[in-house]
N, C-alpha and C positions, 0 to 999 in steps of 0.2 A: 266300576271299577268292580267284578265279580272278585270274589275270595278264591284267592290264588290257590292252589294245590302244592301240595311239599311232601317228600318220602319222611314219613316216621318212622325212626328207627330208633330202639334200645343202644343203650353203650355196648351190650355185647354184640349187636349187631354192625353197628360204626367200627368196632373193633377189626372184626370177622373181614368186611367188606373194606376198611381203610387203614388201617392200624394195625398192621402185620407184617404187610411185604419186606419193611426195610428196616432196620433200626433207626434211625430218625424218625420214620413213624408210628413205631412202637415208644417214643419218649413222646412225641406228639400226643398221641393216645393217650399215655399218663398223665399229662398234663391235661388233657379235655378232661379227663377224670376228674382231678382235682379241682378245676373251673366249676365243673357242672356241681359236683359236693358243695362248694361253696356259695356258687349263686342259690342254691338249694336252701342252703342256710341260713339265710334271708329270712327263708317263710313266703315272702314275696313275690318268687319267679313264676312265671305264668307259661311262656312259650322262652324257649332257646333253640333259634336256626344257628347252622353252621355250613361253611361257604367258606370261596378262596381254593388254593389250591391243593388245601389237605380233602377235601372233596373228588379233586380228577386224580387223574393217573399218574401226576406227575411223580417222581420214585422218592424224592427231596424235598417233601415242602417246606417253606422257608418258616413260616409258623402256622397258627391259628385265627379264623376269622370267627366271629361269632356275633350274633345280635339277640341280647337279652330283652324281654317283655315282660317288665316287671307290674305287680299292681298297682292300682292306678295314684293311689296313696302312698304308694312308696319313697322313700329319703336315705340319704346315705347318712344324714346329722350323726345318730345316734349308734351308728353299726361299730362293732369291735373292730380294733384294727387285724386282725386275722381275716377278716370278712372286707372290709373295706379296699385293701389293697388288689383287688378283682375289679375295681371300680374306678383305681387311678391308675391311667394309660398306662405312664411310665414304668411302674412299678408292676403291672400286668404283664408288662410285655420283656421286662427282666425276669421275673420271676416264672411264669407261666409260659412264655412267649407267645403268649397269645393276644391279639386287639380283639376286647370283647367293646364292642359300641351299645349301647343299650337306650332304652327310652320304657317309661309309663305305658298303661294302658288305657291312660287320660289323652295321648295324641290321637289315636282313634284307632281303627283295623285299619282305612283306608290311608293313614298317613306310613303304619307300618307293613302296608303292602307297597306301597310308593317306596319304601328303602329298601324292601327287601329283590323290591325289581333292578334297582341299580345294583345289589351285590349280587344277583345273579350272573352280570356279567364282567369277564376277568378285564384288566386295565389297557386290554386291546378289542376289547367290543364282543370277545367271543363268549359263547354262553359257557355256563360253567354251573352243577347242580349246586343245590340247598336243601338240606336236611335239615328237620324239624328233630332234636333230640327230643325223644321220648324219656320222665324224669318221672 
């Protein structure tokens, strides 16, 4: 499998394209800014992909869907509580309205691409965009 190409957008470009048109989108964009900051604060974020209804034209997406690829040796074991929340599924949904799936680079590019291939389709099988967040 060859390396897939995804639109790489800065947070400002994501705000302009996806985060302005409705109050819900504005709210979710603010949450995306926080999630991106927290993931970056670990010092181990290598790639962040955004997908799901937020990257479509749906006026009121339910939440954010992200895949974070962390450095190969990354572990949540010694993270401070404020960073740990983004890696705990239930807390992340409550605090940030986000589903953050994460892997380390140790899984290999092929496996990451396979995950992204799954995430590139909605629950009905229709294609949906994936955006790589440029941080």
